[in-house]
Residue frames as qw, qx, qy, qz and C-alpha x, y, z in Angstrom:
[[0.017, 0.584, 0.029, -0.811, 11.96, -86.07, 130.11],
 [0.624, 0.677, 0.370, -0.124, 9.79, -85.22, 126.98],
 [0.354, -0.275, 0.486, 0.750, 11.59, -84.63, 123.69],
 [0.485, 0.702, 0.108, -0.510, 10.61, -82.76, 120.63],
 [0.607, -0.013, 0.644, 0.465, 11.33, -84.35, 117.25],
 [0.340, 0.728, -0.069, -0.591, 11.58, -82.18, 114.12],
 [0.624, 0.121, 0.676, 0.374, 11.47, -83.90, 110.69],
 [0.219, 0.656, -0.193, -0.696, 12.15, -81.89, 107.53],
 [0.627, 0.247, 0.710, 0.204, 10.92, -83.28, 104.26],
 [0.203, 0.545, -0.298, -0.757, 11.62, -81.66, 100.89],
 [0.627, 0.278, 0.727, -0.033, 9.39, -83.06, 98.24],
 [0.177, 0.126, 0.620, 0.754, 8.76, -82.97, 94.50],
 [0.280, 0.191, 0.140, -0.930, 6.20, -80.18, 93.99],
 [0.543, 0.073, -0.521, -0.654, 4.26, -82.20, 91.40],
 [0.542, -0.128, -0.830, 0.003, 3.84, -85.08, 93.91],
 [0.156, -0.205, 0.491, -0.832, 2.49, -83.05, 96.87],
 [0.730, -0.124, -0.101, -0.664, -0.97, -84.65, 96.39],
 [0.824, 0.040, -0.566, -0.001, 0.57, -88.03, 96.91],
 [0.373, 0.216, -0.632, 0.644, 2.64, -87.03, 99.91],
 [0.345, -0.374, 0.203, -0.836, -0.06, -85.39, 102.04],
 [0.875, -0.246, -0.145, -0.391, -2.15, -88.55, 102.67],
 [0.797, 0.101, -0.510, 0.308, 0.96, -90.49, 103.51],
 [0.137, 0.327, -0.472, 0.807, 2.00, -87.90, 106.14],
 [0.619, -0.321, 0.073, -0.713, -1.56, -88.13, 107.61],
 [0.921, -0.066, -0.369, -0.108, -1.33, -91.89, 107.65],
 [0.578, 0.191, -0.562, 0.560, 2.07, -91.86, 109.43],
 [0.143, -0.353, 0.363, -0.850, 0.75, -89.35, 111.95],
 [0.803, -0.239, -0.146, -0.526, -2.33, -91.46, 112.56],
 [0.871, 0.018, -0.461, 0.169, -0.16, -94.41, 113.33],
 [0.356, 0.328, -0.481, 0.731, 2.08, -92.39, 115.56],
 [0.433, -0.447, 0.153, -0.768, -0.84, -91.22, 117.74],
 [0.918, -0.234, -0.180, -0.265, -1.37, -94.83, 118.77],
 [0.708, 0.260, -0.528, 0.391, 2.21, -95.37, 119.93],
 [0.672, -0.611, -0.302, 0.290, 3.29, -95.63, 123.47],
 [0.512, -0.411, -0.020, 0.754, 4.87, -92.37, 124.51],
 [0.197, 0.437, 0.419, 0.771, 3.34, -90.19, 121.81],
 [0.067, -0.494, -0.456, 0.737, 2.09, -86.86, 123.23],
 [0.374, 0.800, 0.262, -0.390, 1.36, -84.56, 120.32],
 [0.519, -0.085, 0.505, 0.684, 2.34, -83.40, 116.91],
 [0.384, 0.793, 0.179, -0.438, 1.73, -81.09, 113.99],
 [0.653, 0.200, 0.485, 0.546, 2.66, -80.85, 110.38],
 [0.070, 0.826, 0.030, -0.559, 3.66, -77.47, 108.81],
 [0.687, 0.535, 0.335, 0.360, 4.09, -76.50, 105.18],
 [0.393, -0.327, 0.094, 0.854, 6.86, -73.95, 104.37],
 [0.332, 0.825, 0.455, 0.048, 5.37, -70.72, 102.93],
 [0.108, 0.972, -0.203, -0.038, 8.46, -68.48, 102.93],
 [0.156, 0.296, -0.425, -0.841, 9.98, -68.65, 100.52],
 [0.688, 0.229, 0.205, -0.657, 6.68, -69.22, 98.73],
 [0.758, 0.392, -0.443, -0.274, 8.00, -71.71, 96.16],
 [0.082, -0.432, 0.866, -0.236, 9.65, -74.01, 98.79],
 [0.810, -0.091, -0.455, -0.360, 8.38, -77.59, 98.66],
 [0.290, 0.229, -0.782, 0.501, 8.98, -78.60, 102.33],
 [0.686, -0.593, -0.278, -0.317, 6.98, -79.96, 105.21],
 [0.134, 0.393, -0.702, 0.578, 8.17, -79.76, 108.75],
 [0.721, -0.438, -0.490, -0.220, 6.73, -82.26, 111.27],
 [0.058, -0.471, 0.608, -0.636, 7.03, -81.62, 115.00],
 [0.765, -0.342, -0.503, -0.212, 6.16, -84.37, 117.42],
 [0.245, -0.613, 0.540, -0.522, 6.47, -84.60, 121.17],
 [0.788, -0.032, -0.615, -0.018, 7.34, -87.85, 122.96],
 [0.698, -0.709, -0.002, -0.098, 7.59, -88.72, 126.54],
 [0.616, -0.586, 0.435, 0.297, 11.11, -90.04, 126.07],
 [0.237, 0.638, -0.583, -0.443, 13.78, -90.47, 123.47],
 [0.222, -0.095, 0.970, 0.023, 13.35, -94.21, 123.87],
 [0.501, 0.532, 0.582, -0.357, 9.64, -93.91, 122.94],
 [0.427, 0.769, -0.183, -0.439, 10.65, -91.94, 119.75],
 [0.008, 0.503, -0.826, -0.255, 13.33, -94.46, 118.79],
 [0.427, 0.143, 0.875, -0.177, 10.91, -97.30, 119.26],
 [0.527, 0.695, 0.331, -0.361, 8.56, -95.60, 116.86],
 [0.205, 0.753, -0.469, -0.413, 11.38, -94.66, 114.45],
 [0.001, 0.328, -0.928, -0.177, 12.30, -98.37, 114.05],
 [0.600, 0.221, 0.618, -0.458, 8.71, -99.63, 114.01],
 [0.337, 0.058, 0.801, 0.492, 8.08, -101.75, 110.89],
 [0.241, 0.743, 0.624, 0.014, 4.71, -100.18, 110.18],
 [0.064, -0.891, 0.047, 0.446, 6.37, -96.74, 110.30],
 [0.341, -0.416, 0.634, 0.556, 9.13, -97.92, 107.97],
 [0.398, 0.352, 0.789, 0.308, 6.77, -99.23, 105.45],
 [0.187, 0.923, 0.331, -0.055, 4.90, -95.80, 105.16],
 [0.189, -0.812, 0.291, 0.469, 8.24, -93.95, 105.18],
 [0.457, -0.077, 0.703, 0.539, 9.36, -95.98, 102.26],
 [0.309, 0.700, 0.605, 0.221, 6.31, -94.78, 100.32],
 [0.087, -0.955, -0.080, 0.273, 7.04, -91.18, 101.46],
 [0.441, -0.527, 0.454, 0.567, 10.69, -91.45, 100.31],
 [0.522, 0.336, 0.657, 0.428, 9.50, -92.15, 96.79],
 [0.192, 0.858, 0.357, 0.314, 8.20, -88.57, 96.45],
 [0.406, -0.844, 0.045, 0.347, 10.97, -86.75, 98.31],
 [0.446, 0.845, -0.276, 0.104, 13.80, -84.85, 96.75],
 [0.300, 0.502, -0.706, 0.400, 16.17, -85.97, 99.41],
 [0.544, -0.288, -0.757, 0.220, 16.13, -88.13, 102.54],
 [0.366, -0.852, -0.209, -0.311, 14.32, -86.54, 105.45],
 [0.319, 0.375, -0.579, 0.650, 16.37, -84.97, 108.25],
 [0.644, -0.616, -0.449, -0.070, 15.56, -85.70, 111.85],
 [0.170, 0.450, -0.453, 0.751, 16.47, -83.55, 114.87],
 [0.605, -0.539, -0.583, 0.058, 15.72, -84.31, 118.51],
 [0.052, 0.546, -0.257, 0.796, 15.44, -81.54, 121.06],
 [0.454, -0.470, -0.692, 0.309, 14.80, -81.49, 124.83],
 [0.181, -0.938, -0.240, -0.171, 13.36, -78.54, 126.78],
 [0.373, 0.493, -0.360, 0.699, 15.89, -75.92, 127.90],
 [0.578, -0.546, -0.540, 0.277, 16.01, -76.16, 131.70],
 [0.385, -0.505, -0.213, 0.743, 15.90, -72.81, 133.40],
 [0.337, 0.843, 0.382, 0.175, 15.28, -70.79, 130.27],
 [0.425, 0.340, -0.038, 0.838, 16.75, -67.34, 129.81],
 [0.299, -0.774, -0.431, 0.353, 16.39, -64.75, 132.61],
 [0.303, 0.702, 0.105, 0.636, 16.54, -61.13, 131.54],
 [0.422, -0.356, -0.388, 0.738, 18.13, -58.68, 134.01],
 [0.054, 0.899, 0.386, 0.201, 16.07, -55.56, 134.41],
 [0.339, 0.414, -0.210, 0.818, 17.82, -52.19, 134.67],
 [0.307, -0.548, -0.588, 0.509, 17.42, -50.42, 138.04]]
């Protein structure tokens, strides 16, 4: 079953120009990995002064994600990214909600 991975990165505002190319590099490497489906990177705009990126990626399985998480090439770029972060990134893994929510209509 596919999984969604959310990565939150709070960065030093003055180092944003250094961070963006590293995020692009990491994403480019990810697209070549077995099990990678898609991804996007979002910048927080509310509150407007927040220095945070949110990365969402979709993988065929949690095993595919974990293989990428521990990939030496990924770790090398992540080390460069960590140098401009305020704190360590947070990782959350989600799976689709099976069945969803069914609303009952009034008669």
